[in-house]
N, C-alpha and C positions, 0 to 999 in steps of 0.2 A: 879263701873259701868263697864260692859262687854266690853272689847276691844278685836280687833284682835290679841292683844299682850299678851290676858292673857294666851293662850294656847301656848306653846313652839313650833316655826314654823315648820311645816311640809307640804311636797308639797303633796296634794291631788289630783295628775292627775295619772291616772291607764296605767302605765308604760307597755303595753302589747307589749314588743319586741319580737317578733315570732321567737322563738328558735326551735331546732327540738324536735317535740313530742317524747313519750316513744316510738311510732312505728318507728320513722323517715321517716314518710312518711304524704302524705296530708291527712286531714279529708275529704272525698268527702263526698257529697249530695247523698244518695242513696233511689231511689224510694221505696214508701211503697209498691208499687205493685210485688217487688221481695220477700218481706217478705209474704205478703199475699199468694202469689203463693206457697211457700215453706212450710208455715203452712197448706194449703190446701193437698198439697202431702202427709205429714207426718200424717194428720188426718185419710186419706184413706188408708195409708199402715201399716200395725202393724208387720212387718217383723224386724226380730231383726239380724242384717245384718252389715257389714262394709258400705255398700251404706248408711244405715239409719242413722248410726253413722258420717257420711262425712257429710249427708243433715243435721241433728242436728247442728254440730259444724258450718256449713256455715250460718244457721239463727242464730246462737248466733253472729258470726261475724256482719253479717246485723244489728241485736239491738243493738250491740254495736257502730257500726257506726253512728248509729242516736240517741244514749245517752241514750236508754232503758236498763241500766245495770241491774236492778233488773229482768227482763224477759230474759236477755242474761244469768244470773247467773242459773235460773231455767232450761234452756234449756242445757246449757253446763254441770250441774251436771246429768242430767237426761243421756247425751251423756257419761259421764264419766262411771256411772254406767253401760249402756248397754256395752259400751267397754270392760269393765272389767269383765262383764259376758261371753261374747263371745271370750275374751283373746285378743282384737285387741288393742295392745300395742299403735301403733302410733295413733289412734283416742283417746286413753284414755290420751297420752301425750299432744294432739293438745287441749282437752277440758281443762284439768288443766292450760295451757296456757292461756286460753281465761277467765278462772274463775281469775287467778291471774290478768290481764289487767283490768277486771271490777272491782275486789276489790281494786285496786290502785285508780283507777275513785272515787272510792266512799270513798276513805282514810281509807280503812282497811287494813292496811300494814300487820299486822301480819300474818292474813289470806292469803293475798296476795303472802308472803314469802313461807307460807306453800304450796300454790298452786304452784309456780314456782319451788320448792326443790322436790317437787313430779315428776314435769315434768322433770327436770333434773336427778333424778334418772332412769327414765323411757329412757331418750335419750341414758344416758349412756350405759344403758343395748343393746340398739339398736345398737351404735355404730355410728351412724350418725352424721360426726364432725359439719357440719353445724347447724343441731339442737342443738347440746350440746352448742355451741359458742351463739345460739340465747337464750338457758335457763341462760348461763351466764348473757347475757345483760339484760334479763328481772329482774334477782336477784339484778343487779345492779341499775335497776331502780327503784326498792325497797328501797334500801339504801340511793338511791340520795333524794329519796321523803322524808325519815324521817330525812333525814340531816347527815348521817352516812356516811360522804365524804370518810373517809380512804377505807373503805369495798367497796364503789359504785367504787371508783378508782381500787381496787384490781380484781373485776369481769368484770371491763370494759376492762382493760389491758388483761386478760384472754382471753375475747371475740376478741380483737385486734389481738393477736397472733396466735388464730386459722384461723382467715378469711385473715389474711397476708399469712399462710401456704398454704391455700386452693385459694389465689390469687382470693377471691372474692370480686369484687370491692365497690358492694354495702353494704356489709358487714362490711368494712374496712372503709368506708363513715360512717356508722352509728356509728362504735364506736368511732372514731375520733372526731365526733361532740358531741357525749355524754360525753367523756373524756375534751373536752372543756366546757361542760356546767358544771360539776363539780367544774373546776377550776375556771370558772368565779363566780360561787356561793362562792367559796373560797377568792374571791378577788385577786386571783394570775392571773393578768389579763395577764400579758407576756407570761404565760404557755397557757393560753385559746388561745391567739391570734395563738401561734404556731400550735396548733391542729386543730383551725378553717381553719387556711391558708392551713395546709398539706390536710384536707379536699376538699378547693376549687380546690386546684391544680388537685384531682382526676377528679373532675365532669367541671371544665373550658373548657375543649377541648372536651366535650361531648356534646350529645344533650339533655341532661337531665337538660332542662331549672328548673324544678321545685326544685331539689336540688341544683341547682348552686345559684339559688334565695335564697334558705336557709341559703346556705354558705356566701352570701353577707351579709344576713339579721344579723346573727350570729356576724360577724366580725363587724358589726356596731353597735350593742349593745354593744360590748366589748369598743370600742372606745368612745361610750358614757358615758359607765359608768367611764372612764378614765378622761372625760372632754376633749377629742379631738374632739371637735365638727366638724370641716371641715372634716377630716377622717370618721366619723363617717355617717357625709351626703351622702358623695361621696358614700360608698357602700351601703346605704339605697336606694340612687337614683338607683343604679344597680339593686338592689333588684327588687325595684318598676318596673322598665321597663320590666324585665322578667316576672314578675306577672301579668303586663298588656297583655303581650304577650299571656300569658296563659289564661286569661281571667277569672281568679279567684278574685271576686269583695270582697270577704271577706278578703282576705289575702293583695288585694289592699287598703282597708279599713286600716288595721293595721298598712301597711306600713305609709301611710298619717299621722295616729296618731302619730308614732314614729318621723315621721319629725318634726311635729307640736311640740312635746314635746321638741326636742333640740332647735327649734327655739326661744321658750319660755325661755328656760334655757339660752339662748344667750341673751334675752331681745330684739329679735328681732319680736316685736309683730304683725307687718303686715303680716310678711310672717309664721308666726305661725296660726294666723286666717286663713290665705288663705288654709293651709293644714289642719284645723281643718274642714273647711269647707267641702272640699273635702271628709275628712272622714265622715262628716255628712251625704253628700250626696248619698254615697253609702252603708253606711248604712241603710238608710232608701229604698235604693233599693232592697236589700238582707232580708227587714224587722227585722234586728236583733234590739230588744228593749234594749238590755243592751249596744251594742255598739253606738245607737242613743241617750239613756241617758249619757255614757260616751262623746260623741262627744259635746251636749250642755252643762256639767259641764265644759270641757276644754277651751270650747269658752267663757263661763260666767268667769271663772278666768282671761282670757288674757283681756277682755272687764273690769274687775276689775282694773286689772293693769293699763289700760288706763284711769281709773276713768270715765267709762262710766258705772254707777252704775246702772241706770234703765235697761240697754242692759242686765249686768252680771245678774239682777235678773230674768229677763225674762228667760235666758237659762237654768241658776241653777235650778229654780223651775220648769221648763220642767224636766229637769232630775231627779230631785226627783220624781216626779209623774210616770215617766215611769220606776224609778227602784223600785217605790212600786208596779207597777204593773207585774216587773219579780221577786218580792220578793227576791231578793238578798240582804241580810243583810249589806253586807260590803258597797256596792253601796249606800244603803240607809243611814248608819251612816255616811260616808264620805261626801255626798251631803248634809244632815244635817248641818254638821260642816260647809260646805261650803256658805251655805245660813245664819248661824249665822254671817260670815264676812260680808255678803251684808249687812244685816240688822243693823249691827254696824256702816258700813260704813254711810248709810243713816241717822244713828242716830235713828232707829226703835230699843231702847234698849228692850223693853217689847217683842216686836217680837224674837228679838236675844236671849232672855233669854230662851223662850217657845223652839226654836228650839235647843238650846244648851242642854236644858234637853232632849230632844229627840235623841240628838247624844250620851248624858251619857247612855240613855237606852239601845240603840242599841248597844254601844261599850260595856257595860256591859255584854249583852246577847251573845254576840259574846265571849266574855272572858270565859264566863261558858260554851258556847256550844264547846269551845277548849279545856277546863278542862275535860270536861265529855269525848270528845272522847281521851283525853290522859289517863284518866281513864279505859275506855275500853281497850285501846290498851295495858296498864300496867296489867290489868286483863287477857287480853287474853294471853299476854307474858307470866303471870303469870302460865296459866293453861299449857301451853307450854313447859314451864322448870320447871314444879312442879316434877315430877320424877327424873331430874337429879339435882335438888336440894337437895330432898331427899337422894339421893345416896351420894352427897358431904357431906352432915350434919355431918356424922359421923368420917369423914376424917377433917374436919374441927374443930371438938371438940377434936381430938387427938392431932393437931398440934396446937391449941390456946396458950398453955403455952409458947412454942417454938417459936412461932411467936412473943408474947408479950416480950420475952426476947429481942430477935433480935432488935425488933422495938425500946424498950427502949435503947439498946444500940447504934441503928443508929440515934435516938433523939438527944442522948449526943453528939455524933460525930459531928452531922450537926452543935448543938448551938454552939460547941466548933469552929467549921470552920466559922460559922457566926460570932462570936463574934471578931475573929481575923480579918475576912476580913472587918469587919465594923470599927475596930480601923484603919487597913492601909488607908480604904477608907476615914477615917474622917483625918488622918495624910496629906492624898496626896491632899483633898478638900482643907485644912487649908494652904498647900503650894501653891498651883495654885491661891488661891484668894490673898495671898500676892504677888504672881509675876505680877497678874493683877493689882493690886493695885499700884505697882512699876511701871508698863508700863503706867497706867494712868496717874500717876504722871510726868512721863517722856514727855508724848505725850502733855499734857497742857504746860509743860516747853517749849517744842520747838515751839508749836502754840504761846506761849505768846514771845518768841525770833524771830521768822519769824515776826510776827506783829510788833515789834517794829523795826527789820531792815528795813521793808517795810515803817513804818512811818518816818524814818531817813532818808531813801533814798530819801524819796519823798520832805523831808525838805531841804534836801542838793540840790537836784537836781532845786527844784525851786527856790532856792536862786542865782543859777549858773545861772539861765535864766535872772534873773532880770538885772544882767551887760549888757549883749549885749542888751537888750531890751531899757536899759536906754540910750545906744549909740545911739541906732536906732532912737527912739523918738527925741533925743537931736539934731540930724542931721537934721533931718525932719523939727526942729523949726527954725534951722539955715537957711536951704534952702527955707523956707516959706518968712522968710525975705528978701533973697537976689536973690531968683529965679525969673524965668518968671511967669507971671499971667497966661500965658496957661498950664504951668505945675502944677497949684495949685490945679487940682481935683485928680491929681495922688498922690501929698504930702497929702492930707486929708485923703484917701484912706490908704497910708502906714501910717497916723497916726491914724487912728480909729481902723485898724487892730491891732496895736502896743498896743493899749488901752485894746483892747477885751482880747489879750494874757495876759497882765498884770493882769486884772481883773481875768482871769483862775489860774493865779500863786497864786495870792494872796487868791482865795479860796482853790487852795491846799494847800496852807501855813495855812490858817485856819483851815480846815479840820483835818490835821494832828496835829495841836495844840489841837483842840479839843477832839481828842481819844486818845491823851498821857497826857489828862488832864490839860494842860497848859494853854487854852484860859480862860481868866474871862471877863465876861460881864460889860460894865460900864452901871450904872442904872441912870435915869435922871426922874424927876417927871414935869411932861408936859401934854400940850393937846394931849394925844395920837390919839384922834379923829381925830383931824386937821391933824397929820403928816400922819395918814395912808390913809385919804381922799387925801392929798395932793400928795402922792406915787402914788395912783392909777391913780389921773388926770393926772400926767405926761406923762403917757402912751396914752394920748388922741389923739394927733396928730397921732403918731406911728401906733396906731391901724387904723386911717382913711385913712391913706396910703394904708394900708391892705383891706380896705374896709369893714370893721370890727366895729359894735357898741359897745361902751365901756359903761357899764351902774352901776353907783355905788348907793347903796342903803343902809340907814341907818333904824334900827329898834327903836322904840319909847324909847327903853330902852339905846339903844346907846347914842341919843341924850343927854342923863343925864353925859355922861363920861367929858364934860370939868368942871362940877360942883364938881367930885370925886377926891379923892388924888389916882392916877394910878402910880406905881413906874414903869418903862419898859426901854428896851434899845434901843435909836433911831437906833442905829448902825444894831442891828439883825432885829428890825423889818423892814428896808430899804431893807436888803438883801433877807429877806422871801419872802415881797410882791413884789419886783423886779423880782425873780427868777419865781414865780409861775405865775405873770401876764404875762411876756414876754415868757413863755412856752406856757401860754393858746392862746396867739396872735398868735405863731409859727404854733400851731396845729389847728387852727379854719380857715376854708377856707372863700373866702369873701363872703361876705353877712349873715355871721353869726355874733354871737354877744358873749362877755364876760363880765359877770355881778358878781360884787362884792358885799357881802352883810355883813355889819360891825352891830355885836349884842354884848350884855352886859347882861351877866347873871351870878348869883354864884359867884359874884366878879371875873369874867373872861371876857376876849372879846374875843370874838369868830368872825373869818374873813373866810369867805366860797367864793371860787373864781369857777365859773362855765362856761364853754365853751360849745358850740356846736359842736366841732370837731369830729372826727372819734372814738375819746375813747381811752381806754387801754383795750387790752387783758386781761381775768381773770387768765392767766396763768401768765403774766408780773407783777401783782399788788402785788402780795406778796414780789416782790425783786426791786420794784422801787425806793425805798429809798437805795438800797446798792451802795457803792462806785463803780465808774466807770461802774454801771451797763447801758448797752443802749439796747432799744427795737430793736431787729435785724429784722426789717420790712422796707424794702426798700420803701415801700407805705406812712410811716408814716414820711418820711424822707424830707419832704421840706425844714427843717432847722437841720443841724446833731447837734447833742449835745454831751457833753462830760462825762457824767455822771458822774459830779461832783455836780450841782446846787442842786438837790434833795438831795442828801447825806447831802450837807452841811444845807440845810433847816431842815433837821430831827434833826441834830445835835444841832442847834440853839434854834430850838422850847424845844427839850430836856432840853436845859441849863436854859432855861426861866420857868422852872417847869410846861410845857405843853405839848402837843402832836400833832400829824396831823395825818389824814387818806385821803384815797381818795376812790371815787366810780365813777364806770362806769356802766350805764347801757347798757344792749345788744343793745338798738335802736340807741346808740351813744351819744356824749357830755362826759364831765368827770368834777368831783368837787371835790376839795381840801380843806379841810376844818381843821385849825389848832386854837387852843385857847393856851392863854399864860394867867398867871396871876400877880398881882402885886407884886414884888419882895419885900421880908420882909427883908430890909438890912439898916443900917445907912449911908452906903456910897452912898447918892444919891445927885445929882446935878439938880438944879432947870433952866433950859432952854428952851428957845423959842424951836419949830419945826425946825428942818434944812432943807431947801429946797435940793430936792433929785437931784443928779447928775448922770443921769443913761446914758451910754455908750451905745445907741441902735443901732442897726444895720441899715445901710442906705438902704431902702426898695425900694429907686428909685433913682439909680444911674444914672450920669450925661449920657445922651444919646448918642451915637456916632455922631458925626458930619456928616450931609447926603448932598448931592447934590441934588437939586431938579431936575436938568437937568441929573440924573445918567445915565450911559453908560448901556442900557440893553444887550450890545454884552459881558462886562465883565463877568466872571463866577460868579455862584451865588452859595455861600456858606450858608447853614443852621445850625446855632449852637445850640445845644440843651443841655441845663446845666440849674439844678434847682436853682443853686446860681447866684443871680441875677448879683453880683458883678464879679465873675469869667466870666460870660456870655459877660458881657460889657468889659471887660478887653480884652477877645480875639477879639471881634468885633474892639476895638480900636486900638490893636497893630498888628493883623495880616497882614494888608497893603490896600493901599487905590487901587490895582489893583484886587480887587474884590467886588461884590455885598453880603449884608448880609441879611439874615433872621434869627429872634430867637424865640426860644420855650423854655417854663419854664419846662416842663414835658414831659415824653414819649409820652404819647397820643397824646399832641399838636404836638410834632415833627413829629409823623406819619402820623398826618392829612395834616401839611405843604408840607412834600415831596411829598405826594400823589398828592396835588394840583399844587405846584412849579416845581417838578421835577428838585432839584438844581444839579449842575455840583457836589458837594461833601458835605457830612455831617461830622461834627465833633460833636460826643454826648457823654457826661457823662455817666458813668455805673449806679450808685447807685442815682435813680431818684423816684419820686412818679408816680403812676398812671400805669407806663410801665417802666423797668429799661432800661439799654443800649443793653443787650443782647436781650431783646426782641424786641425793636426797630430795630435791626441788622437784628434777624429771619424774623420780619413780612416784612422788604422791601426787603429782598433779596429774599423771597420765592413769592414777587408779581410782576408779568410780567412788570408791568408798572416803578416800580422803583428798580428792581435788577440790573440795569446797575451802579447806583449810588454808588461811592466809599465812604466807611465810616470810619472814625478814631475814636475809642474809647478811651476816658480819664477816667481814675481811680486810687483812691489811693490804690487799691489793687496791688502789687506789685509782686504776688506770681507766680511761672512758671504756674501752673494750672488754675491760671485766666486768663492769656492770652491764654493759648489753649482753654478755654473757648470761648473766644472772636472771637479769630480765626475761632474755628469750627462752628460759627454761620455765617460766611461769612465776618467778619468784615477785611478790608484790611490792616488797620495798628492799633497799639495799643501803646498808651502812658502811662505812671505812672506819679500820681502827686507827688511831684512839677516837671513842665516840664520847659525846657528852651525854650524862645520865639523865638531863632534862630532854636532849633530843630523843632519847630512846623511848623514855617514859611516854612524850607527846606521840609518838610514831605508833606505840602501842596502843594507846587511848583511843588515837584518831582511827586507827583500823577496825577497832571493836566497836567504836560509836557507829562508824560506817556500817557495820554488818547489823547494829541494832536498829537503825534508821530503815533498813531494806527491810528488815523482819516486820517492822510496823508497817509497811504496806500492804502484808500478807494479813495483816490483824481484823481485818473487817470481813464481812460475811460473803463478799464476794473474792474472788480471785482476780488479782491483777494482770493486764495483759503485758506483753513485751515492752510495747510503746510504753505504757506506767512505771515500768521497772526499766529503763535504760542502763541503770548502774550496774545491774546483774552482769556478771561476768559471761561469756560464751558456754564454758563448761558449766555452769550451776545455771545458766538456762536453759540447756540443752536436758539436765538432769529434771529441772522441774516439767518442762516439756513431756519428756518422757513418761515420769511418774504420772501427770495428768493424762496422757493418751491411754496409758496402761487402764486407769480407773475408768475413764470414758468408756473403754471396750467392753470393760466388765460392769457396766453400770446397773444391768438388771440383773447380775449373777448373784444369788441370795447367799453362796459359799464364799463369796470374793471379800476378802477381809486382809489384814495388816501381813499375817504370814504369806498369803499370795503374792501379795505387792511386792513384798521383801524378795521371793523368790522370783518374781518378775524381773526386777533391776540387779539380781546376782549382788545380793547384799545380806547379813544377817537381820534379824529383826531389830536389835541393838544398834548396829551400825546406821541401818535405815533410820530410826527413831532418832539418833544423834544428828545425823546429817540433813534430814527433812527440818527437823527442829532448829538446827543452827542457821540453815538459810531461809525458811519461814515462819519460824516461831509456832509453829502447830506440830503436833504429834501426826502421825501416819494415820489414826482412827480420826481426827479431826479432819485431816485433807482429805480423806476420802467421803465424809459427811458433808464437807462444805462443796463438793462437787455434784454429790447426790442432790442435794437441796437446791443447788442453781439450777440444775436440769430440771428438778418437779417444777420449780417457779416456770420456767419456760412450758412446760406441757401443760399445766394446769391454764397458763393463758392461751394456748392453743384449743381448750376447751374438753380436756380431759377429765374424766371424773377422778375424785380423791383415791380411789380404790385403785382404779388402774395405774394412776400415778405412782402409788406406793409401789406396787409390783413393778412398774418400768424402771424404778431408780433403786431396786434392790430390797425393798422393804416387803416383809411378808405379812405383817399385821399394819391394817390401815390405821387403827387407833394409836398403835404404837408412832407409827409415823406422823400422826398428826400432831401428837404430844412434841416429838422432835423437833418437826416443822415450824410450831408456834413458838417452841424455846429459842431457836435458832432467827426467826425473822420477827418475832414479836406479834405475828398475827397469825389466825387459823389458815389453812391451806382452802378451806371453804370460801374464805372472803377474796381471794385471788378472782379477778374478772377477766374475760376475755379482751 
């Protein structure tokens, strides 16, 4: 059956990068009326003079520019014969150049070469250096068209040399571009860019937008061939901008197509479609059927990549119809191939087969046509070289025997050298292979030694941890027996965390034993279904505390397990299920569910654990079972892991002759599925299932004791920490001289900070939803919360982490584990500092910036903004707290809280202070009491005097000038 992969892949997208034409000039649209006018003039006149020759040559040029090549050749031949007759050398040279150009367009390269060599002979006789350079350029064009790049370069460099001597900028530009084209065709892209950039330097600072746009286009084409798509797009867009200024729609269309091709190669299909449609629009405006067909084809190919097959079929079929109308066999061939791809995708294999047959027909037709063309070139070349060949024949005959002898000697010498070289090369290869094998062997040994060292180190350090942990847990047991009842909650937390550390150490030891091959499983024959179910159900209350539904399902085949003989390791099963379910609960939000399904098939027990959490990134899944590997995403870090559990699970499953896999759909959730088979061993114990003893973390620590008649004047401290135990520890031990609010993640912390405007915030750095840096940056950039001091807590102790925290606006930075005494002192110092600052504002006058240098930039700006707003409205009787709050974009409560925190004054007191300070200045300037009252926003002068005296301690009338 035909499929798109039957034929080797090739891109059938016509890459028409607009390089310089062989004239290095724009192909302009010439009105036919000019051709008709010259034809009529020549028909009426029969004179044989230079004017007639020039007119015929001009007519030939016009016919060339409208692609009437045969008619151009007829008139150019007539012009050449007439110029030869009247001995008009310049006219004859011009006619030969026109004939050469026409034959290049028609692909008759031998004839074109004859024409240009005849042109060169005449121009050399005339001695015009510019015309000689143009002749060299024409000959270079022929060799370039034939693919003879060395000769093409030889003539182009001759052209460049003459134009540089003449300092003829346009000619230099043309030669540089043609040299660039040759190097590009030879895939010597660095050299091509060198000459294209030299050309760009010539035209970049001129008004020649046409040449500049072509230079940009040529450079873009080379970058595209190199695969440097950003650079290619940069220059193509510059070329497009200039072509748009020139209003040349044909070349604009070409640019749009080129840009679309690059976006398609980058697989940026929306952008590719955008520029292909622009290409189509301009092609339709200029009524260029070939370009319209090309645009539809390219659009169809992109639609096919996007799996919009119906749209692709519509565009490519339209392209095929238009290609048939133009008669362009190359387009028809390629569009039939693309139609085949579409039909194959749709499953229309019959139509695909018919279209593929048409593609073969056109392909073979073009191959035959090319062969005929080559045969014609060979034939014409043969006629051209026949005389020279006859002349050389006799000389070749005489030299044949001597040449054969020389060749024989040369071949023998070469064979001798080749044998010697191959012998040395073989010995060198054997030597290198031997060295490589030795290096590989040594590398394996080093890796093995390193792994053994790491395993021994982990085992040794784990053993060393056990002794202090035993002492800690032992002393805690003694304290629990003899200590005070009120300290039991602290003893329980110490004991629980000690057991958790001991579990991690045991897992490390087990993992090192497994990887060194020293760990042996103990098997038993029992009710595996019952034990697995009990292990799952033991997490029921733990899941409930987290607001998570724990679901257990048995398949019908699993229910038959109690009746079967199944040998398994109770210890391994407990570790595997405990790790997987505890992980599932940790990473599942409240309101979610964790489902465990137990199945039995093919003499194996299959257990799948599915959660509705946020899932695992596809990049992390391949490494999830590696030792010590942790997902580096703070948003998944509601509970930190050690990177040991899943590695241990993997090793245990493999020891039990099973396997484990993980699946995480894009929409979220995660499923771990493992299977184990009944052990084939004689060392089997028959026991009942062991009750699981899981040390689960306490998800609801004992809340801090709170006084219902809480003093609202105490400073409010907001603690943001995702670890509930550490959060409660800080609140319980920081001191009774503060009020507390708690948040379990950064998002809730930001919300509470905006609502409550606490006096101080203590925040962890690594948290879900928003980390500590984001909390700090968000609050410090919000006018309502920017004044709140923030202390960051983190386990990241490097200097760069501290700098990051301080750069986001944090007031202090503590690393874990921290001292209680230190955090108490830091909190006390920050709040005491704020209190000292407020004391400077307690007087009757407002302190200046020089008097309060400790006020940070954000708070200083806020105080200045508020002061400025009051001063602007100082005489406004309606101006009050509500207006001031609106002016600084805060609510009244937020303004009151923020202003009181910074200055110790309420907004009303703040406004009154500023007004009364201004009143003093006005009274000193000689203003009356009544006028001063009105000037500072008091409607009643009596009330003003009363307030003034209360504030300053003396009446306003006593103020002297």
